[in-house]
N, C-alpha and C positions, 0 to 999 in steps of 0.2 A: 121317730122311724125307727124300729127294731130291725136289724139284719138278721135274718135266717139261718142258723147255722146247716150246711150240709157236708156230710163227711166226704172222705175223698173217694172220687167215681175212676177206678183203674180202668184205664182204656186197654184194648189186648197187648199183650206184650210185644214187641216189633221182631221182626225177625233181624237178624244178624246184617249189617247194613256191609256197603260194598267193601268198606275200610279194610274188612277183616281177609282180603283177598290181598291185603297189599300194601294200600295205600294207606296214607296218613289218617289219624282220628284228629279233626279239627273239634277245637274247645273253644269256645267264647267265654271269657272273663269278666264278669260285672258286677256292680257294686256302689254302694253311696261311698264318695268323699270321705276320705277319714276311716275307713274300716280295715285299712292295711292291704289293698288290692294289689298297688302296685309293687308292695313288698313282696306279698304271696307269688306276682306274676315272676320277679325276678329269682324268689326263691327255687321256682320249678326249673325255670329255662336256663338262669345264671347266664353265661356270655352267649349263648345262643342265640340271639337277639337280633331283630332288623328293623329298621322305621324308616316310614314311608310315608305318603299322603291316602286316602280313598281316592278312587275313580273320581275325577269333577269336583273335587270339594279340596282344600287346605285342612281340613282335619286330620290330625296325626293319625297315623295306623302304627302299630307297635304289635308284631307279631314274634312269637318264640317257639323253641323245639324243647322237648325232650324226650325219651326211652322209657314205657313202661316195663313193668317186672318181666314181661315176655319179651322184650326188645324191640316192640310195635313204636313205631315214630307217630310223636303226638306232637299236633300243632295248635300251640296255643294265639288267640288274639285276645290283646288287651284292650275289652273297648272304653271308652271315656266314663271316666266317673257322672252317675248320675244318681237323681233321689228318685225319678221315677221314669217311663216311659210315656210320657206327655209329649216328649215332641217340641217342645217349648224354644229349643235351640239346637242349634247347628250338631252339638254333642250329642243331645238326647235322640234326633230323628237319626244320627246314621248307627246308634245303638239298636233303634227299633229297627230301624232296615236290616241289620246283618239280622238279628233274631228271627226276621221273618222271611230271610231270604232273598231280601229285595234289593240287596246293594250292590251296586255295580262291581261287578271284579272280586267279589269278594265269596267263596261257597258259602252256603248254610252250613251252620255248624250242626255238627253229629251231637255234642253234648253241650250245657251251656253250667257253669260253676257261676254260683251266685254268691258273691261275699257277703258273709254279714257280721257286725260288731255285736260279741254276744252281750259286752255291757250296753248296747242301745237298740235292742233286738224289735223291741214294738215298731219303732221307725223303720227299721231296716226291712221288718217283714212287708210292706207298702209294695215295694219293686220285687222282691220274692214273690208275692202272689202273684204279681201281674206277669212275670216270666212263667212260674209254672203252668200258666193258663193256653200259652202257648202251643203245649204238647209237644215242647221239646225235650229230650231225656235232660234231667237237672239235677245237679248237686249242689248243696249247700255246705259251704265252706263257713263252719260258725269259726271266724277267727276274733282273735283276742282274747279266748278264753280264761287267761291269766289275769287280764285287765278287770274283769270281769268280778273273778274271784277275790283280788284285793278290795274291791267296793261292795262286797258282802252278797254278789249273787252268786247263784247256782243253777246252769241251765242244763237242763236233762237230755242229750242229744236222741237216744232212745225213743223218748215221748215227744220231741219235735218231730223225728223223723214220721211216726205215726199220724201227726198231725198233720202234716204237710204233704205224705205218701212219697216223698223222694227223701234219697239217704242225706244225711246229716254228717258232717265228720268236725269235728273239732279241732283246731288248728292254733298255733302261736307261729306266725309267719317269721316274725323275727327272730325266732329260734328254729326255724324249721321243725318245728313239733306236728307231728299227723299228716306230714307230706305225703308219705308212703300208703298209707291208708285212703289220702284226698285220689293220689294217682290208682289205686286199686278201684274204689269209685267210681270214678271216671272211665275206666276201662271198661265196668260192668253196667254202667248206667244205659248204653243202646239198647239193653236186651232187657231192661224194668220194665213194667207196667208203667203208664203214665198216668198223673192225676188229671183231673178235670175239674173244672173252678170247684172252688173249695168254700162256697158260701150263696147261700140265694138272695136273688133281690125280688125285692115287692113283685108279686104278679102283675099288678096295673103297668108297672117300669117293664118288665120284663115284654111285653106285651108291646109296648111303645118301639121297645128298640129293636126287635121280629124284624120290620122290615129292611133295616140297615143291617143285621146281621147277615140275613138273605146276598144282599148286594154284594159285600165283603166276602162270603162265601162263594156266589159265582166268581167273583173276580180271579180267585185260586188259594184263598187265604182257606186253612183249615178250620173245624167246626170251634176249637177253643181260641183262636187268633181270631177269630172272627166276633166271637164272643168279648173278649177284650177289647178289641179295637171298637165296636160299637160302644160299648159304656165310657171308655176315654176319652169316645169325641163328643161326647155331650158337652165336657167340658172346656173345648178348643174353639179358637176363632178361624184358624185356618184350617188348610186340607193338605195334610204331610205330601211331600214329593212322592214316596211309596204310593200314594191313593189316590195322586190327581188325575188320572186316567178313567177314575171308573165313573161312567155315564149316571146322572141321578142321585151320586153319593151326597152332595150338599144338602140337596133339596130336601134327600130322606131324613139327612142327620137335623136339618132344621126343625123337620113336621116331627121328629121323635122330642126334640126338646119344648116344643111345644106340648104334645101329649105328654110328657112326663110333667112339666108343669102344669097341666090341668089337673092332673092325678094328686097334687098336695105335696109334690115334691121338689125341691131344687137340682136343677138339673147340673150345674155346674159343681156342686157337693157332694151330689147321689155317689159317686165313686168313693170318694173320701169316706164317706159315713159307714156303708157296707162293708169296704174292706177293715176299715179303723175299728169296726162294731167285732167284726169276726178276729182280727187280730188280738184283740183284749181278749178274748175268751182263751186264745192260743195260750197266750203270754200266764195268763192264770194258771196254766196247767202245765205249762213247760218250766217255770222262771220260778226258784226258790229265794227267799232272801235270808239269806243262812246268818248273817252276822250285820248289826247296825254300824255302820262306819261313822266314824266323826269326820271331822276337819283334814280334809286327804293332803298329799302333798300337793296336789295339783291347786288345790284351794289356796294352801299357803302360799305357791309361788306366785299365783294371780292375783294376791291380796297385794304386790309391789308392781307386777309387770303391766294389770289391768289400772293401777291407781292413775287419778287425773293428772296427778303433775309426776309422780316417779314413775309409772308407764312409758310415756315420752321420753323422759333423760335416760332410760336405760336403753331403750329403740334407739336413741342419737347416739351411746355409748357403743352399741354392740354396730353400729354401722362405720363409727372411727374405728371400732379394733378393725371390723372388716378391712378398710381402707389402708390402714398403717399396716395389715398382716401384708396384702398384696403387694406393697410398697416394701416391705424389709425381708419376710421369710422366703421371699422366690430367689432372692437375689444369689446365693450359692447355686441353685439349678441352672438358672438363667446365664450365671458366670462359667458354669459347665456348656451347656448348652451353645453358647456363644464361642469358646475354647473349640469345641468339637467343630464348629462350621468355620471357625479360621485355620482350624488345622486342613481341615478338609480342601479348603480355598487353597488353601498353599500348597498340597500334594497335588492337587490337580493343574495349577500354576506350576509347577516345576516341571511337571511331565508334558504340557499342550507348550508348543513354542509362542513367543508372543506373536499377536496378531488378532484379529477378529473373533476367532473359534475360541484363543485364550481368554478372550474378553466377554463375550457370550456365554461361556459356562462359568467363569468366577462372576463378574460382575451381574449379570442376567441370570443364570438358573441356581449358584449358588446362593447369591446375595437376596433373590427372591424369596426361595424356600427358607432361608435362614431367617428373614425378615418376621415370617409367620411364625416357625418352631420356636424363636427364642423366648418369645413373651408367653408359650404354652402355659409354664409356671402358673405364671399368676393368673390365666384365666383357671385354672384347674383350682387355683385357690379359691376365687371368685366363686365357681361352680362348686365348690366343697361347702363353704359355708353355707350358699343358699340350701344347699342341700341337707345339712344338717339342721337349719333351722327349721325348714319345711317339714322332715322328717320327726324332731322333736316337739313338735307340735305348735311353736313360739309365731309359725309364720299367720296363722289365723289369728294370735293375738295381736300381732301387727296392723294385720288389716281391720279390726274391731279397732284398734288405737287410733289409724288413719278414716274412721270412715268420718268423724266428724269434719275432718281437715276436708275430705274428701266432698261430702256434701256440703262444706261452704261453699264451692265452687262449683255445685250442679253434678257432679258425678257421683256416681253407686260408689256403695264401701266394695262392691266386688272389683272394680275398676283397676284398688290398689293390686290386685294379686299380678295380673297381668305388666302393669306396671313397673312391679318391682320386679319380673323376670326379664322386664326391659332392659335391664342391669346387667344381664348377660348374654342377649341377643334381642333384637328389636323384632326377628321372625317368628320364635315361637313365642314372643307375648304376643307380638298380635292376635297369632292364633288362639291363644289362652281367651281372648275376649269375646269367644264364640258363649262363652258362660254367661254373658250378660244380656238379658232378655231384652233390654228395650233397647232398641234402634239408635237411636239419636244416644243413646249413652255408650251404645257400644262404638258407633262413628266416630264420637267425640274422643273417644280414649285411643282408639287406632291412629286419628289424626296428632296426638298430642305424647303418642308413647316414643317415637324414635326421639324426644328431647332426654330422655333418660339415658345418661353415659353409659353405652354399652362396653361390652370389653376390648371391640374393635378400636374404641380410642384409647384404651391404656397404651400401648406404645407410644402412642403420641403424646400423650401425658408425663409418662414416664423417660421419654427423649430430654422433656424441652424442662422439666421440673430437674432431673439430674443433670442438667447443664445450666440451669440458669435460678434455683433455688438452693440455697444452702441448707445444709443439715441441721438447722440449729435447733438445740432443745427446748421445749416448751411445757413448763410444769414437770418436768422431770420423767414425762412419760412419754409423751407424743412429739416428735420434731415438726420444724416446719414443712419439709418435705411432705408428709401425711397429712398434717391440715391444708395444703395446698390442693393436694388431691381429692379430699375430701369435699373441700370448697367447690372442685368442679361437678361433684357428684351433686350437691345441694343445690346449685345454680341451676342444674338440669332438671332434677326435678320440683324445684320451685316455679321454673319458667313451665313445665308442663302441667302443672296446676293452674299457673296464672293462665295462660293460651287456653285450658279448659273451661276457664271461669269466663272467659271470652265466647268461647264458641257455645258454650250454654246459654249463654245470655243475646246470643244473634242468632249465627245460623244454624244450631240448633237448637233450639229454647225450648224447655221442657223440665216439668217439675220434676227432681230427682227420687224416688224409689226408696223408702226405709230398707236397710239391709238387715236379713235376717241370716244368721250363720252360726254354724256350729261348732265350739269350741271343744276337740276331742281333749283328751287327758294328755299330761306330757308323758312321753315315751322315750325311752334310750333307743338312738336309732340302729337298725341293722347297718353292721359296718361292712356285709357284701352287698347289701341292698344299696347302702352309699357309694360303696365304689362304682357298682356298675351305672349308679346315674351320673355318676362325675364321668366314667370315661364312656358315656354314648354321648354326652353333652360336647365333651371335648372333641371327640370324633366327628361330629355332623358337625361343630365349629372348625376343625380343620378341612372337612371335605368342602366345604363352602368357602372358607378365606383363602385355602391353599390353593385350590385351583385358578380362583380368580386373581391372586398376587402372583402367581409364578406367570403367567399369560401375560399380566400387563407389565411385569419385572423385565420380563424378554422384548415386549414392545419398545417400551421406555428405554433401554438399553439401545434397539436400533434407532430410537429418535435422535439420540443423544450422540449415536455413533457415526450417522452420515446426514449430508454429505461429507465427505474427507475433506481437511483442509491442509494444508503447511502451513507450520507455525514460522514466525519471523525468525529471522537470524539473530542466535543469540539468546532465545526465549530459552528460560528454564523450565525443567519438564512440569513443573506446577503451573507455569504461565501457558506453554502450550497445549496442556490440558483444558485450562480455562478459553485460549482460542478456539479449539475444536467445539467445545460446548456452545459458545457462543454462536457457531457460524453452524451447529448442525439444527436440524429441523426443531429440537424441542428447546434451543436455546432463543431461536426467531418466535417460537410461540410464545416462550416467558414472556421477551423483551415487546411483545404487541399488546399481552394481558398486561403490563407494568404500568402503565397511568392507571388502571382500575383499582391495583391493590394499593398503590402508593399511597394514598388517605389512611390507610392503615397502619403503615410503617412496615412493608413489605417492598424484598425488594422482588426481583425477576423469576430468581430463582425459587423463592415461597412461592411465586406465584406460578410458577410450573408444579410445583409439588401439590397446591390445592387443585389446580387440576385434573393430574393425574389422578386423585385419589376421590375423585367424584364416583369412582365406580366401585372402591371399597377405600374406607379412611388408612387401614393400616398401610396402603401405599403408600402413603406421605412418608413414613420412613426409607423404604428402600429406596424412593424416590432421590431423596437428601442424599443416599449414598451415593449412587450414581451420578448425582451433578458434583459430588465432593471426591468422587474418584475413592472411594471409602469400599473397599472387597468386604461382601459379606455383612453389609451396615445392618443393624439392629438398634432398636431403643439404649440398649445398655452398650455400646459399642461406645469405647472409650474415644476412640479415634475420629469419630463422626463427631461425639460431641465438642472433643475439641477442635475441631472444624467448625463448628457453629459457634464456639467461644471466639475464636480468633479471626471469623471472616470479618473484613474491612468493606465500607462502603467505597468503591473506587473513587466516586468524586469527591467525598468528604473527607476521607480516611479515619472514618467513627465506624465505631463497631456495627456491622448490620444486624446483629441478635444483640438485644437487651432485655433486662428482666421483663420491662414493661411490654415489650414485641413477645416476648415468649408468654406472656397472660395473654397479651391480647388475641395471642394465633392460638391458644387454648380456648378462649371463649368462643373464637370463631368456630372450633370443632366441638363446642361444646352445643350448637343451636344447626349447625350446618347438617342437611340429611345428605350423607355420601354412602348410596349401600344401595346398589342394584336389586338387590334381593328382596331387600324392606319395600320398594317402591314395587314390584313385582307382586308379594303377598300382599301389599294394600289396594291393587287393583283386582285382585282376586276376591279379597275380603268385604270387598264396598258395592261388590254386585258385577264385578266384571263389563268387558265391552268398552264403550265410551263411557260409560257413567265411572267406572274404575277406574280410567285413565285420568276423569277428568278431577277425582279426588286425589289420585295420587299427584297430579302435575299441581295442584293446589296445594297440597304437603309440602311437597319440595320448594316450591316458591317461597310461601310463607318462613319456612325455617332458613331459607337463604338468606332472605331478606333481612329475617331476626338477626341471622349471624353475621352478615355485614354491617349494620347498623350497631351490635355491641361492639364486635370489634373497633369499631370506627370510635365511637365513644369512649371505651377501653384506652386507646391510643391518643387522642385528641384529647380528651380530659386529664390523661396521667400528666400529660407535654404543661398542660396549664396550671397543674398542681406542684413542677415542678420534678418529676419524675422523668428518666430518661429508656 
């Protein structure tokens, strides 16, 4: 079947929109993954960004602002990366709803900027052609033209503008090239003529789709949008949320599909055939190969990075470097933060007289905030490495390398990226599973994702490793502390894959789909873009963790302080504090749960720390500081480490903490899901309501059982082997 070319048919120029009267111009930024869309967004908006969620869903909504040359405000909405508007995933459905002006709480965009990769123009123009049909003023950002030139390709922006009927601006987002021209084009776009469909359907297929177009137009869609939607709906098996209320639509689509089949066309591939037929003609007229390029730098790097043997070894080495850096490079900054909070605690303690207010401010507020901020340097280093690997293009290679392992446990290769995101925080990791089309694969990934050791576990690992694992050098490169930290991460990763294999063979049985993923060329990351990415992730982490930990630290201080008791005559200060703690609500809770944790080698104080950290894992550190009376306690606090090292079991006189107990406690935290935010996101992402609650409860329960059994085996097995 041949797609008949039809030239751009301009619609009448639209009158100047209302925003010219003083309101902001709303711009939607959309593009395929790996086109540099987020880098362009960061280059346009800089620090003027805010992150939230779309109304009713947990898909992330990122907005930024800038002012154009005339000083007018422009609001830019960074839509999720998508290859088309097929609405096969929550990301794509949100993007389509926004472009159609049917996303709750989001104004219809005045202008759409489609970011296309100049080196992969043919694939990128599929999405661009869909957007152009919607009738919204559109600008094409022809990004990464430098990479195209390096590959021997020359794209003519002027000729491409004539072909598409929309302005095309060449940009290099990583260097900020073309941004002023792009801003000018965006400002002018609302007053330009708008193209209609750029290709023609076979006459019989067009007749078959006419009733569907009429229904969509009657529902309020513009003519171009109705035409695009009718063609798109031929290939999808569901009715999208923004179209669910149109009476008779499903029946009309089914009839159109039958009529298209009767006319000798394949309904599910009709759109791809006509669009790519037109795109091939456009690319032939606008792209010139100016030089034959031999083996590129990307090819040479991939010869090692994607090798069956060297690739996985390189991946493990990079991960080892990341975790070694987390443990060593952050030390000076963490010492500085610790010194700052110790000085603050001392200053407040010197001004406020001894008493409950003194204890609340020093041991509650300052210690609580300090326990979060002191490990921020480690979090930033982790985010920095992840962002660097993403921006260079290596992360896609890591997914490719891991696909073989993922498929062996029944998961899709795309599950690897959300799992890797879980190293930073399970919440965005779970949100990123929306790119997985298979519901069972997505649910299996959500169920195991909290097993990945998130950044909230770092303070616990660091505290226990620093106190009980000696810094013994290994092979002259790594030390035992870094290797122990890496072992905790590997344990979580392997356990996640193992549990995924169990789920995919039982509750969520299904065949894994093959992964098709684009491997972008290696690029030098934008320093500004990388800094913005780290800043936003760190800010979100502080906002989530800081509020929870601060509140719980104050509550824990109150539980450890009341009811008051009088120390026995002649008791030392430490003995008096121990008696007060044992008599308090917190102490009584600890003694009540001690029988449950004693088989793991834990005393009642550790039990209190575990119970307190169910809301957020990081609270364990500040809880230990509260229990042992260490003001402004944190995982790098020398005094807290010394307290743990010197603590004795009052019944036996033996150390209450040993390397074996420390390892068992770290293993417990590898498996236990202690994060209210993760539970809340799991509820929403697994269907909400009672269905979501049941899945979240199952997730919490199986992980807690896994944590208890694993810690029991570590402690009791270690004792049988002669460890203490």
